[in-house]
C-alpha positions as CSV (number, residue, x, y, z in Angstrom):
1,M,-47.6,-45.8,-7.5
2,K,-50.2,-46.2,-4.7
3,H,-53.4,-44.2,-4.8
4,I,-54.8,-43.0,-1.6
5,L,-58.1,-41.1,-1.3
6,V,-58.0,-38.2,1.2
7,T,-61.2,-36.3,2.0
8,G,-61.7,-32.7,3.0
9,C,-58.1,-31.7,2.3
10,A,-58.9,-28.2,1.1
11,G,-59.7,-27.5,4.8
12,F,-57.4,-26.6,7.7
13,I,-55.8,-29.9,8.8
14,G,-56.0,-31.7,5.5
15,S,-54.3,-28.9,3.6
16,N,-51.4,-29.0,6.0
17,F,-51.3,-32.8,5.7
18,V,-51.2,-33.0,1.9
19,P,-47.9,-31.3,1.2
20,Y,-46.3,-33.0,4.2
21,F,-47.4,-36.4,3.1
22,L,-46.5,-36.0,-0.6
23,E,-43.0,-34.8,0.3
24,K,-42.5,-37.7,2.6
25,Y,-43.9,-40.5,0.3
26,P,-42.8,-40.1,-3.3
27,D,-44.6,-43.3,-4.3
28,Y,-48.0,-42.1,-3.2
29,T,-50.6,-40.2,-5.3
30,L,-53.3,-38.5,-3.4
31,I,-56.8,-38.2,-4.7
32,N,-58.3,-35.2,-2.8
33,L,-62.1,-35.2,-2.6
34,D,-63.5,-32.0,-1.2
35,L,-66.9,-30.3,-1.6
36,L,-65.4,-26.8,-1.1
37,T,-68.0,-25.6,1.3
38,Y,-67.2,-22.4,3.2
39,A,-64.5,-24.1,5.2
40,G,-62.5,-25.3,2.2
41,S,-60.5,-23.3,-0.2
42,M,-58.2,-24.0,-3.2
43,E,-56.0,-21.2,-1.8
44,N,-55.0,-23.7,0.9
45,L,-53.6,-26.0,-1.7
46,K,-51.4,-23.6,-3.6
47,E,-48.3,-25.4,-2.5
48,V,-49.3,-28.5,-4.4
49,E,-51.2,-27.0,-7.4
50,D,-48.5,-28.1,-9.8
51,E,-47.8,-31.4,-8.1
52,E,-48.7,-34.3,-10.5
53,R,-49.2,-36.7,-7.5
54,H,-52.1,-34.6,-6.2
55,R,-55.4,-34.8,-8.0
56,F,-58.2,-32.6,-6.8
57,V,-61.8,-33.7,-7.2
58,K,-64.7,-31.4,-6.2
59,G,-67.5,-33.6,-4.7
60,D,-69.4,-34.9,-1.8
61,I,-68.4,-37.8,0.4
62,G,-72.1,-38.7,0.5
63,N,-72.3,-39.2,-3.3
64,R,-71.9,-43.0,-3.6
65,E,-71.8,-42.9,-7.4
66,L,-68.9,-40.5,-7.4
67,L,-67.1,-42.6,-4.7
68,E,-67.5,-45.8,-6.7
69,Y,-66.1,-44.1,-9.7
70,L,-63.1,-42.8,-7.9
71,F,-62.3,-46.2,-6.3
72,E,-62.5,-47.9,-9.7
73,E,-60.8,-45.2,-11.7
74,Y,-57.8,-44.8,-9.4
75,D,-57.8,-48.2,-7.8
76,I,-57.9,-46.7,-4.4
77,R,-55.8,-48.6,-1.8
78,G,-56.3,-46.5,1.3
79,V,-58.5,-43.8,2.7
80,I,-57.6,-41.0,5.1
81,H,-60.9,-39.3,6.0
82,F,-60.6,-35.7,7.2
83,A,-63.9,-34.3,5.7
84,A,-66.3,-33.1,8.4
85,E,-68.5,-30.2,9.4
86,S,-66.6,-29.1,12.5
87,H,-67.7,-25.7,13.9
88,V,-69.7,-26.2,17.1
89,D,-71.6,-22.9,16.9
90,N,-72.8,-23.9,13.4
91,S,-73.9,-27.3,14.6
92,I,-76.1,-25.6,17.2
93,Q,-77.7,-23.5,14.5
94,N,-78.0,-26.2,11.9
95,P,-77.4,-29.7,13.3
96,G,-78.9,-31.5,10.3
97,V,-76.0,-30.6,8.0
98,F,-73.7,-32.2,10.6
99,V,-75.6,-35.5,10.5
100,E,-75.6,-35.5,6.7
101,T,-71.9,-35.0,6.3
102,N,-70.4,-36.5,9.4
103,V,-72.6,-39.5,9.9
104,K,-74.2,-40.4,6.5
105,G,-71.1,-39.2,4.6
106,T,-68.7,-41.4,6.7
107,F,-71.1,-44.4,6.3
108,T,-71.2,-44.0,2.5
109,L,-67.4,-43.6,2.3
110,I,-66.5,-46.6,4.5
111,D,-69.2,-48.8,2.9
112,T,-67.9,-48.0,-0.6
113,A,-64.4,-48.9,0.6
114,Y,-65.6,-52.2,2.1
115,R,-67.4,-53.2,-1.1
116,K,-64.3,-52.4,-3.2
117,W,-61.8,-54.1,-1.0
118,M,-63.6,-57.1,0.4
119,H,-65.7,-60.0,-1.0
120,K,-67.7,-60.4,2.2
121,P,-67.1,-60.1,6.0
122,F,-63.5,-61.0,6.8
123,V,-62.7,-62.0,3.3
124,W,-60.4,-59.6,1.3
125,R,-60.3,-59.4,-2.5
126,E,-56.9,-60.6,-3.8
127,G,-54.4,-57.8,-3.7
128,Y,-56.4,-55.6,-1.4
129,E,-55.4,-57.2,1.9
130,G,-53.3,-54.2,3.0
131,C,-55.9,-51.5,2.4
132,R,-56.6,-49.3,5.3
133,F,-59.4,-46.8,6.3
134,H,-58.2,-44.0,8.7
135,H,-61.0,-42.0,10.3
136,I,-60.0,-38.7,11.9
137,S,-62.1,-37.6,14.8
138,T,-62.0,-35.3,17.9
139,D,-61.6,-35.4,21.6
140,E,-65.0,-33.7,21.9
141,V,-66.7,-37.1,21.6
142,Y,-65.7,-37.8,25.2
143,G,-67.7,-34.8,26.6
144,T,-66.2,-32.6,29.2
145,L,-63.7,-33.0,32.1
146,P,-63.5,-31.7,35.6
147,Q,-60.4,-29.7,36.7
148,T,-58.4,-32.9,36.8
149,G,-58.1,-36.1,34.7
150,L,-57.5,-36.8,31.0
151,F,-59.3,-38.4,28.1
152,R,-58.0,-41.9,27.3
153,E,-58.9,-44.2,24.5
154,D,-61.2,-46.1,26.9
155,T,-63.0,-43.0,28.2
156,P,-66.8,-43.5,27.6
157,Y,-68.3,-41.4,24.9
158,A,-70.5,-38.5,26.2
159,P,-70.8,-35.9,23.4
160,N,-72.6,-32.7,24.4
161,S,-73.0,-30.8,21.1
162,P,-74.6,-31.7,17.8
163,Y,-71.1,-31.6,16.3
164,S,-69.5,-33.9,18.8
165,A,-72.6,-36.2,18.7
166,S,-72.2,-36.5,14.9
167,K,-68.5,-37.3,15.2
168,A,-69.2,-39.9,17.9
169,S,-71.7,-41.5,15.6
170,S,-69.2,-41.6,12.8
171,D,-66.6,-43.2,15.1
172,M,-69.1,-45.9,16.0
173,I,-69.9,-46.6,12.3
174,V,-66.2,-47.1,11.6
175,R,-65.9,-49.3,14.7
176,S,-68.8,-51.4,13.5
177,Y,-67.1,-52.1,10.1
178,V,-64.1,-53.4,12.0
179,K,-66.1,-55.7,14.3
180,T,-68.8,-56.8,11.8
181,Y,-66.9,-56.9,8.5
182,G,-63.2,-57.3,9.6
183,M,-62.1,-54.1,7.9
184,N,-58.7,-52.7,8.5
185,A,-59.6,-49.4,10.1
186,V,-58.1,-47.0,12.7
187,I,-59.5,-44.0,14.4
188,T,-57.6,-41.0,15.8
189,N,-59.2,-38.5,18.2
190,C,-57.3,-35.2,18.4
191,S,-57.3,-32.2,20.7
192,N,-57.8,-28.6,19.4
193,N,-55.5,-27.9,16.5
194,Y,-54.0,-24.5,15.7
195,G,-51.6,-23.3,13.1
196,P,-51.5,-22.0,9.5
197,K,-54.6,-22.1,7.2
198,Q,-57.2,-22.4,10.0
199,H,-60.6,-20.9,9.0
200,D,-61.3,-17.4,10.2
201,E,-64.3,-18.5,12.3
202,K,-62.1,-20.4,14.8
203,L,-60.8,-18.9,18.1
204,I,-57.2,-18.2,17.3
205,P,-57.7,-16.6,13.9
206,T,-60.6,-14.6,15.3
207,I,-58.4,-13.2,18.2
208,I,-55.7,-12.2,15.7
209,R,-58.0,-10.7,13.1
210,N,-60.1,-8.7,15.6
211,A,-57.0,-7.5,17.5
212,L,-55.5,-6.2,14.2
213,A,-58.7,-4.5,13.3
214,Q,-58.8,-3.0,16.8
215,K,-62.3,-4.5,17.3
216,P,-63.7,-6.4,20.3
217,I,-62.1,-9.8,20.8
218,P,-65.0,-12.0,21.8
219,I,-64.4,-14.5,24.6
220,Y,-67.2,-16.8,25.7
221,G,-68.4,-16.7,29.3
222,D,-65.7,-16.1,31.8
223,G,-62.9,-17.3,29.5
224,Q,-61.9,-20.2,31.7
225,N,-62.9,-23.0,29.3
226,I,-59.8,-25.1,28.9
227,R,-58.5,-26.9,25.8
228,D,-55.5,-29.0,25.0
229,W,-53.8,-27.3,22.0
230,L,-52.0,-29.3,19.3
231,Y,-49.9,-27.7,16.5
232,V,-51.4,-28.8,13.2
233,L,-48.1,-30.3,11.7
234,D,-47.6,-32.4,14.9
235,H,-51.1,-33.7,14.3
236,C,-50.3,-34.5,10.7
237,K,-47.2,-36.5,11.8
238,G,-49.4,-38.5,14.2
239,I,-51.9,-39.3,11.5
240,D,-49.0,-40.5,9.3
241,L,-47.7,-42.8,12.1
242,V,-51.1,-44.3,12.9
243,Y,-52.0,-44.8,9.2
244,H,-48.8,-46.7,8.6
245,E,-48.1,-48.4,11.9
246,G,-51.1,-48.3,14.1
247,R,-52.8,-51.6,15.0
248,S,-55.9,-52.4,13.1
249,G,-59.2,-51.6,14.9
250,E,-57.4,-49.4,17.5
251,V,-58.1,-45.9,18.6
252,Y,-55.2,-43.5,19.2
253,N,-55.6,-40.1,21.0
254,I,-53.3,-37.3,19.7
255,G,-52.9,-34.4,22.1
256,G,-50.4,-31.6,22.6
257,R,-50.1,-31.6,26.4
258,N,-50.7,-27.9,26.2
259,E,-53.7,-27.0,28.3
260,R,-54.7,-23.3,28.1
261,S,-57.9,-21.4,28.9
262,N,-59.5,-19.3,26.2
263,L,-58.5,-16.2,28.1
264,Q,-54.9,-17.3,28.4
265,I,-54.9,-17.9,24.6
266,A,-56.2,-14.4,24.0
267,N,-53.8,-12.8,26.4
268,R,-50.7,-14.6,24.9
269,I,-51.6,-13.6,21.4
270,C,-52.1,-10.0,22.5
271,E,-48.7,-10.1,24.1
272,I,-47.1,-11.3,20.9
273,L,-48.9,-8.7,18.9
274,D,-47.9,-6.0,21.4
275,E,-44.3,-7.0,20.7
276,K,-44.4,-7.4,17.0
277,L,-46.9,-4.6,16.1
278,P,-47.2,-2.1,19.0
279,L,-50.3,0.1,18.9
280,E,-49.7,3.7,18.1
281,D,-51.3,4.9,21.3
282,G,-49.0,2.6,23.4
283,G,-51.9,0.5,24.7
284,S,-52.2,-3.2,24.6
285,Y,-54.3,-5.4,22.3
286,R,-55.6,-7.0,25.5
287,D,-57.8,-3.9,26.0
288,F,-60.0,-5.2,23.1
289,V,-60.9,-8.5,25.0
290,E,-64.6,-8.6,25.6
291,F,-66.6,-11.3,27.4
292,V,-69.7,-12.3,25.6
293,E,-72.7,-14.6,26.3
294,D,-71.5,-18.2,26.7
295,R,-72.1,-20.8,24.0
296,A,-75.0,-23.2,24.7
297,G,-73.7,-26.4,26.3
298,H,-70.2,-25.2,26.3
299,D,-67.9,-28.0,27.5
300,R,-65.6,-26.7,30.4
301,R,-62.4,-28.7,29.8
302,Y,-60.8,-31.1,27.3
303,A,-57.4,-32.7,27.8
304,I,-55.9,-35.8,26.2
305,D,-53.6,-38.5,27.5
306,A,-51.4,-39.2,24.4
307,G,-49.5,-42.0,26.2
308,K,-50.7,-44.7,23.8
309,I,-49.5,-43.2,20.6
310,E,-46.3,-42.1,22.4
311,R,-45.6,-45.6,23.7
312,E,-46.6,-47.7,20.8
313,L,-45.6,-45.6,17.8
314,G,-43.0,-43.2,19.3
315,W,-44.9,-40.1,18.4
316,R,-43.9,-36.8,20.1
317,A,-45.1,-33.3,19.5
318,D,-42.3,-31.1,18.1
319,E,-43.9,-27.9,19.1
320,N,-45.0,-26.7,22.5
321,F,-47.6,-24.0,22.7
322,D,-45.1,-21.2,23.3
323,T,-43.2,-22.0,20.0
324,G,-46.3,-23.0,18.0
325,I,-48.3,-19.9,18.8
326,V,-45.5,-17.6,17.7
327,K,-45.3,-19.4,14.4
328,T,-49.0,-19.2,14.0
329,V,-49.3,-15.5,14.7
330,E,-46.5,-14.8,12.3
331,W,-48.2,-16.8,9.6
332,Y,-51.4,-14.8,10.0
333,L,-49.6,-11.5,10.0
334,R,-48.1,-12.5,6.6
335,K,-51.6,-13.5,5.4
336,Y,-53.3,-10.4,6.5
337,S,-50.6,-8.1,5.3
338,N,-51.4,-9.3,1.8
339,T,-55.1,-9.5,2.0
340,L,-56.5,-7.1,4.5
341,H,-55.8,-3.4,5.3
342,F,-55.7,-3.2,9.0
343,K,-54.3,0.1,10.4
344,A,-51.7,-1.7,12.5
345,M,-50.4,-3.7,9.5
346,K,-48.7,-0.7,7.9
347,K,-45.8,-1.3,10.2
348,Y,-45.6,-5.0,9.3
349,Q,-45.7,-4.6,5.5
């Protein structure tokens, strides 16, 4: 049985990854380290609460003593590192937390792995030669795009928010451990994820929740900021492929080829809700869309060229945005029908 340390997997992407990974690999045990800050919840892990091959540990990736204990106790042979502070608005309000977790935390984690797996630079301890460190990052490290063009793995870094700057810094730390110490590490940079279990603060859950409450749906600026949207399970499958088959030291961009503006996202979700839960007055949920003051330093457009992972590893997204967003809205309708008492939900219960 191989023990892999996964971090931050009580959060959105990680909690989708854990059940997928455990089902696919019956010879793996996952040690899940998560601090359970506001963005993580044990509710996200209910699917695996009785799974013997999943062991949850509450703790901080910046706690070296705890990390050293886990590496020894479970003889950790791989790391898949999801844990991060990720909300841009929060990084603008409190950037120091992002530096502590995303930069210092990533350093402590990879340095602990290095000292467990290797004698010295480029010299592995016997039996640990195949151990791999997989760092999960974001397309926001590349900055912003004009109306044309795509982010590639060789696009220069130009982060514009404290969040993206902290992720860019963590990417560079991982890269340095490959170049300086010879560690077997890979990095994936993904586009905007959506799907089940996403935190309520994010765009898509906010649109759904406010629409159901018949409250204003806040859209920054003119609503024309564009993102490339990736269904979370497709991202998990890409992580799986890169962890197992990606070339050591390489970066792989994972994107959905689904560019949409924020306003398009809001309008499409409202259309789905209009169909599934018509308002009693016959109006549209789109009437609740409200433009608000733009976010400071708001990047205009992100879009990923996923050609490298497609060519080298055969990855393809199974969901396009039209199929994925319907699944996502339906998941949130089920969630909110059980936990919230929106007027419109009476028809759905």
